[in-house]
C-alpha positions as CSV (number, residue, x, y, z in Angstrom):
1,M,122.6,-5.4,53.6
2,K,120.7,-7.2,56.3
3,Q,117.0,-6.6,56.3
4,P,115.1,-5.4,59.4
5,I,113.7,-8.0,61.8
6,H,110.0,-8.1,62.6
7,S,108.2,-10.2,65.2
8,V,105.3,-12.0,63.6
9,I,102.7,-14.3,65.1
10,V,102.9,-17.5,63.1
11,G,100.7,-19.7,65.3
12,S,98.1,-19.6,68.0
13,G,96.0,-21.8,70.2
14,S,93.5,-21.6,73.0
15,Y,91.8,-23.7,75.6
16,I,88.2,-22.8,76.6
17,P,87.2,-24.9,79.6
18,E,84.2,-27.2,79.2
19,R,82.4,-26.3,82.4
20,R,79.8,-23.5,81.9
21,A,78.7,-21.4,84.8
22,P,75.7,-19.3,84.0
23,N,74.6,-16.5,86.2
24,A,71.8,-18.6,87.7
25,D,74.5,-20.7,89.4
26,F,75.0,-17.8,91.9
27,L,71.4,-17.5,93.0
28,N,72.0,-19.4,96.3
29,N,75.3,-17.7,97.2
30,I,75.5,-15.6,100.4
31,F,77.0,-12.3,99.2
32,C,78.6,-10.0,101.8
33,D,80.3,-6.6,101.6
34,A,83.9,-6.0,102.7
35,A,82.8,-5.4,106.3
36,G,81.1,-8.8,106.4
37,A,77.5,-7.6,106.2
38,Q,75.1,-9.5,104.0
39,L,74.0,-7.5,100.9
40,A,70.6,-6.0,101.3
41,K,69.7,-6.5,97.7
42,S,68.4,-9.9,96.6
43,N,70.7,-12.2,94.6
44,E,68.5,-11.8,91.6
45,E,69.0,-8.0,91.7
46,T,72.7,-8.3,92.4
47,I,73.2,-10.7,89.5
48,R,71.1,-8.6,87.1
49,K,73.1,-5.4,88.0
50,L,76.4,-7.2,87.6
51,Q,75.4,-8.5,84.1
52,E,74.3,-5.0,83.1
53,I,77.7,-3.5,84.0
54,T,80.1,-6.3,83.0
55,G,78.1,-7.9,80.2
56,I,78.7,-11.4,81.7
57,S,75.9,-13.9,81.3
58,E,78.1,-17.0,81.8
59,R,81.8,-17.9,82.4
60,R,84.0,-21.0,82.0
61,Y,85.6,-23.0,84.8
62,V,88.1,-25.8,84.6
63,T,87.1,-29.2,85.8
64,D,88.5,-30.3,89.2
65,D,91.2,-32.4,87.6
66,L,92.9,-29.5,85.8
67,V,95.3,-26.7,86.9
68,A,96.7,-23.7,85.1
69,S,99.8,-25.5,83.7
70,D,97.5,-28.2,82.2
71,I,95.4,-25.7,80.2
72,A,98.5,-23.7,79.3
73,Y,99.9,-27.0,77.8
74,F,96.6,-27.6,75.9
75,A,96.8,-24.1,74.3
76,A,100.5,-24.5,73.5
77,R,99.9,-27.9,71.9
78,E,97.2,-26.5,69.7
79,A,99.4,-23.6,68.6
80,L,102.2,-26.0,67.7
81,T,99.9,-28.4,65.9
82,T,98.1,-25.8,63.8
83,S,101.3,-23.9,62.9
84,G,103.3,-27.1,62.1
85,I,106.3,-25.7,64.1
86,D,108.8,-28.0,65.7
87,P,108.7,-27.4,69.4
88,E,112.5,-28.0,69.6
89,S,112.9,-24.9,67.5
90,L,111.5,-22.6,70.2
91,D,114.0,-20.4,71.9
92,Y,111.6,-19.2,74.7
93,V,108.5,-20.5,76.4
94,I,107.0,-17.7,78.4
95,V,104.0,-18.3,80.6
96,A,102.1,-15.4,82.0
97,H,99.9,-16.1,85.0
98,N,99.4,-14.7,88.5
99,F,98.6,-17.6,90.9
100,G,100.5,-20.6,89.6
101,D,98.8,-24.0,89.8
102,V,96.0,-24.0,92.3
103,R,94.3,-27.3,92.8
104,A,90.6,-27.8,93.5
105,D,91.4,-29.6,96.8
106,N,94.2,-27.2,97.9
107,R,93.9,-23.5,97.2
108,R,97.5,-22.6,97.9
109,S,99.5,-21.4,94.9
110,D,102.0,-24.0,93.6
111,L,104.8,-22.1,91.8
112,V,107.8,-24.6,91.8
113,P,108.8,-25.5,89.3
114,T,107.6,-22.7,87.1
115,L,104.5,-23.2,85.0
116,A,106.7,-22.6,81.9
117,A,109.0,-25.5,83.0
118,R,106.0,-27.7,83.4
119,V,104.7,-26.8,80.0
120,K,108.1,-27.4,78.4
121,H,108.2,-30.8,80.2
122,R,104.7,-31.7,79.0
123,L,105.6,-30.7,75.4
124,G,108.6,-33.1,75.6
125,I,111.0,-30.4,74.5
126,I,114.6,-31.7,75.0
127,N,116.4,-28.7,73.7
128,P,118.3,-27.1,76.7
129,R,118.4,-23.8,74.8
130,T,114.7,-23.5,75.0
131,V,114.5,-21.1,77.9
132,A,111.3,-21.4,80.0
133,Y,110.2,-18.8,82.5
134,D,107.1,-17.3,84.1
135,L,105.8,-13.7,84.0
136,P,103.5,-12.4,86.7
137,F,102.3,-8.9,85.5
138,G,98.6,-8.8,86.4
139,C,96.1,-9.1,83.6
140,P,98.5,-7.5,81.0
141,G,100.9,-10.4,81.6
142,W,100.5,-12.1,78.2
143,L,100.9,-8.9,76.3
144,Q,104.0,-8.0,78.3
145,G,105.4,-11.4,77.4
146,V,104.8,-10.6,73.7
147,I,106.7,-7.3,74.3
148,Q,109.6,-9.2,75.8
149,A,109.6,-11.7,73.0
150,D,109.7,-8.9,70.5
151,Y,112.9,-7.6,72.1
152,F,114.4,-11.1,72.0
153,L,113.5,-11.7,68.4
154,R,114.7,-8.3,67.1
155,S,118.0,-8.8,68.9
156,G,118.9,-11.4,66.3
157,D,119.9,-13.9,68.9
158,C,116.7,-16.1,68.7
159,R,114.2,-17.2,66.1
160,R,111.0,-18.2,67.8
161,A,109.2,-17.6,71.1
162,M,106.0,-19.0,72.5
163,V,104.0,-16.7,74.8
164,I,101.1,-18.3,76.8
165,G,98.6,-16.7,79.1
166,A,96.8,-19.1,81.5
167,E,94.8,-18.6,84.7
168,T,92.2,-20.4,86.9
169,L,90.6,-17.5,88.7
170,S,87.8,-19.7,89.8
171,R,90.2,-21.2,92.4
172,V,91.0,-17.8,94.0
173,S,87.6,-16.1,93.9
174,D,85.6,-15.6,97.1
175,P,82.1,-17.1,96.8
176,H,80.8,-14.5,99.3
177,D,82.1,-11.6,97.2
178,R,79.8,-10.5,94.2
179,D,83.0,-9.8,92.2
180,S,83.6,-13.5,92.1
181,M,81.0,-13.6,89.3
182,I,83.4,-11.7,87.0
183,Y,86.3,-14.2,87.1
184,S,86.8,-17.3,84.9
185,D,89.4,-19.7,83.6
186,G,91.2,-20.2,80.3
187,A,94.4,-20.3,78.3
188,G,95.7,-18.9,75.1
189,A,99.1,-19.3,73.3
190,T,100.9,-17.6,70.5
191,I,104.1,-18.4,68.7
192,L,106.2,-15.4,67.4
193,E,108.9,-15.7,64.8
194,A,111.6,-13.4,63.6
195,V,111.0,-12.4,60.0
196,E,113.3,-10.4,57.9
197,G,112.0,-7.9,55.3
198,P,111.9,-4.3,54.3
199,D,108.2,-3.7,54.9
200,P,106.9,-3.2,58.5
201,T,104.8,-6.2,59.6
202,G,104.0,-8.0,62.9
203,I,104.7,-5.9,66.0
204,L,105.0,-2.2,65.0
205,A,105.3,-0.6,68.4
206,H,104.4,-0.9,72.0
207,A,103.8,1.3,75.1
208,V,103.7,0.4,78.8
209,R,103.2,2.1,82.1
210,S,103.2,1.0,85.8
211,D,101.6,2.9,88.7
212,T,102.5,1.6,92.1
213,I,102.5,4.6,94.5
214,D,98.7,5.2,94.7
215,H,97.4,2.2,92.8
216,A,99.4,-0.9,93.7
217,Y,96.6,-2.4,95.8
218,L,93.5,-1.8,93.7
219,L,93.8,-5.6,93.2
220,S,95.1,-7.6,96.1
221,M,94.6,-10.7,98.2
222,G,92.4,-10.8,101.3
223,L,90.2,-12.9,103.5
224,S,86.7,-13.9,102.5
225,N,83.9,-11.4,102.9
226,H,82.0,-13.9,105.0
227,P,82.0,-12.6,108.6
228,H,83.1,-16.0,109.9
229,P,85.3,-17.5,107.3
230,D,86.1,-21.2,107.7
231,D,89.9,-20.7,107.4
232,E,92.6,-18.1,106.5
233,T,92.4,-18.7,102.8
234,L,93.2,-15.6,100.8
235,Y,91.0,-14.6,97.8
236,L,91.4,-12.1,95.0
237,K,89.9,-8.7,96.0
238,M,89.2,-5.7,93.9
239,D,88.5,-2.0,94.4
240,G,86.2,-1.9,91.4
241,H,85.3,1.8,91.5
242,K,88.8,3.1,91.7
243,L,90.1,0.6,89.2
244,Y,87.4,1.8,86.7
245,E,88.5,5.4,87.2
246,Y,92.1,4.5,86.8
247,A,91.6,2.6,83.6
248,L,89.5,5.3,82.0
249,K,92.0,7.9,82.8
250,H,95.2,6.1,81.9
251,V,94.5,3.4,79.2
252,P,93.6,5.8,76.3
253,P,96.9,7.8,76.6
254,V,98.9,4.6,76.5
255,I,97.1,3.5,73.4
256,R,97.7,6.9,71.7
257,E,101.4,6.7,72.7
258,C,101.6,3.3,71.1
259,L,99.9,4.5,67.9
260,D,102.2,7.5,67.7
261,K,105.2,5.3,68.0
262,A,103.9,3.1,65.2
263,G,103.1,6.1,63.0
264,L,99.5,5.0,62.8
265,S,96.2,6.9,63.1
266,I,93.4,5.4,65.2
267,R,91.5,5.4,61.8
268,D,94.0,2.8,60.6
269,I,93.0,0.3,63.2
270,R,90.7,-2.5,62.0
271,K,90.2,-4.2,65.4
272,V,90.9,-3.2,69.0
273,L,91.5,-6.2,71.1
274,I,91.2,-5.1,74.7
275,H,91.5,-7.2,77.9
276,Q,88.0,-8.5,78.7
277,A,87.6,-7.1,82.2
278,N,84.2,-5.3,82.1
279,E,82.0,-4.6,79.1
280,K,81.0,-1.1,80.2
281,M,84.6,-0.2,81.1
282,D,85.9,-1.5,77.8
283,E,83.3,0.5,75.9
284,A,84.2,3.6,77.8
285,I,87.9,3.2,77.2
286,L,87.3,2.7,73.5
287,K,85.1,5.9,73.3
288,R,87.7,8.0,75.2
289,T,90.5,6.6,73.1
290,F,88.9,7.6,69.8
291,K,88.0,11.1,71.2
292,L,91.6,11.5,72.5
293,C,92.8,10.7,69.0
294,G,90.5,13.3,67.4
295,V,87.7,10.9,66.2
296,A,84.2,11.6,67.5
297,E,83.0,8.0,67.4
298,A,84.5,4.5,67.1
299,P,83.3,2.6,64.1
300,A,80.8,-0.2,64.7
301,G,82.3,-3.6,65.1
302,V,85.9,-2.4,65.8
303,M,86.0,-4.0,69.2
304,P,85.3,-7.8,69.5
305,M,84.0,-8.9,72.9
306,T,84.1,-12.4,74.4
307,I,83.3,-11.5,78.1
308,S,79.6,-12.3,77.8
309,W,80.3,-16.0,77.5
310,L,83.9,-16.4,78.6
311,G,84.1,-14.0,81.6
312,N,87.3,-12.4,82.7
313,S,90.1,-15.0,82.5
314,S,92.9,-12.4,83.2
315,V,96.0,-13.1,81.1
316,A,94.1,-15.5,78.9
317,T,91.5,-13.1,77.5
318,L,93.6,-11.5,74.8
319,P,95.4,-14.6,73.4
320,T,92.1,-16.5,73.4
321,M,90.3,-13.7,71.6
322,Y,93.1,-13.4,69.1
323,D,93.1,-17.1,68.4
324,L,89.3,-17.2,67.9
325,L,89.5,-14.1,65.7
326,V,92.2,-15.3,63.3
327,K,90.5,-18.7,63.0
328,G,87.2,-17.2,62.1
329,R,85.4,-18.3,65.2
330,L,84.1,-14.8,66.3
331,E,80.9,-14.1,64.5
332,D,80.8,-10.8,62.4
333,H,84.5,-10.3,62.9
334,A,87.2,-11.1,60.3
335,L,90.7,-9.9,59.4
336,T,92.7,-9.8,56.2
337,P,96.4,-9.7,55.6
338,G,97.8,-6.2,56.1
339,S,95.2,-5.3,58.7
340,D,96.4,-3.2,61.6
341,I,95.1,-4.3,65.0
342,L,95.7,-3.0,68.5
343,F,96.1,-5.0,71.7
344,A,95.6,-3.3,75.1
345,S,95.3,-4.4,78.7
346,V,95.1,-3.1,82.2
347,G,95.4,-4.9,85.5
348,A,96.9,-5.5,88.9
349,G,100.0,-3.5,89.7
350,M,98.5,-1.3,88.3
351,N,100.0,-2.0,84.9
352,I,98.9,-1.0,81.4
353,N,100.3,-2.0,78.0
354,A,99.4,-1.7,74.3
355,V,100.8,-3.2,71.1
356,A,100.2,-2.1,67.5
357,Y,100.3,-5.2,65.2
358,R,100.1,-5.6,61.4
359,L,98.9,-9.0,60.1
360,S,101.2,-10.5,57.5
């Protein structure tokens, strides 16, 4: 009798941009509110308050010669190299992003061909059966790609899929909006493989929700906050207060639904890898999740954080953090085979997803 098929991560890679941007780099910015009025607070106070809330002390930006498909390729190449997998054996290359390639000298999104097609081209994959496509799903895009890959693999029709998250938010952030200090650049890649066996391993379950009636435009594109913008360039805009409320209300139930599907207790989870959007928000989500699951307090060290030095790189935060974690590059965090971990993300749409995963 044929054994059940499980989707297991067999390789990972990441690209952390070389350019560091500490908070001090924003001291000379002219910050304005949505109405175009300059903020009354000093930049020192604005920056200090943002760091207290988000936990960000620096972030990473790509150099002017790079775009999102470049760093997606770098992460993909590392995943292939460290895993020893033949790229021609991939059935899918899925690239999650939201803005395509945005050049330093031209801030318009370049989406043709797809970033996945560009990555496949750069990798030199000849196999016409390696299907390459893009997935825009807000910040949860990479995790949604993993969910899609899981369906493909468990169907029995394919063996391997690469899922990449890559973004260059520095190219779409408004220098006159204080929220621009949150955003960063980066890329992470994972390779999933279909593994047959009687014991549950790899992806155990997932849960997803999408709320578009009242929450579709909590993240959107708009003109600069500057009262007299130089041009009609559109920048990423966020209703931070409402987004915070939405996340705290809806992310914990999605996580609990995922755990229930997997037959797991929150006590079974060794690490919670949550999208690095805002340190205070992530801590509040974690606290509410444990309480919702009947546990008074989350154990110390259960939630790794990278936002303090990497910022919010959207779809790249989760695969980057996973890669650093499994390669022992996150201080005071380690995993052993058999450990149950939880991925969760929330972002533009608004979309939320969660995946329960058991390391093999």
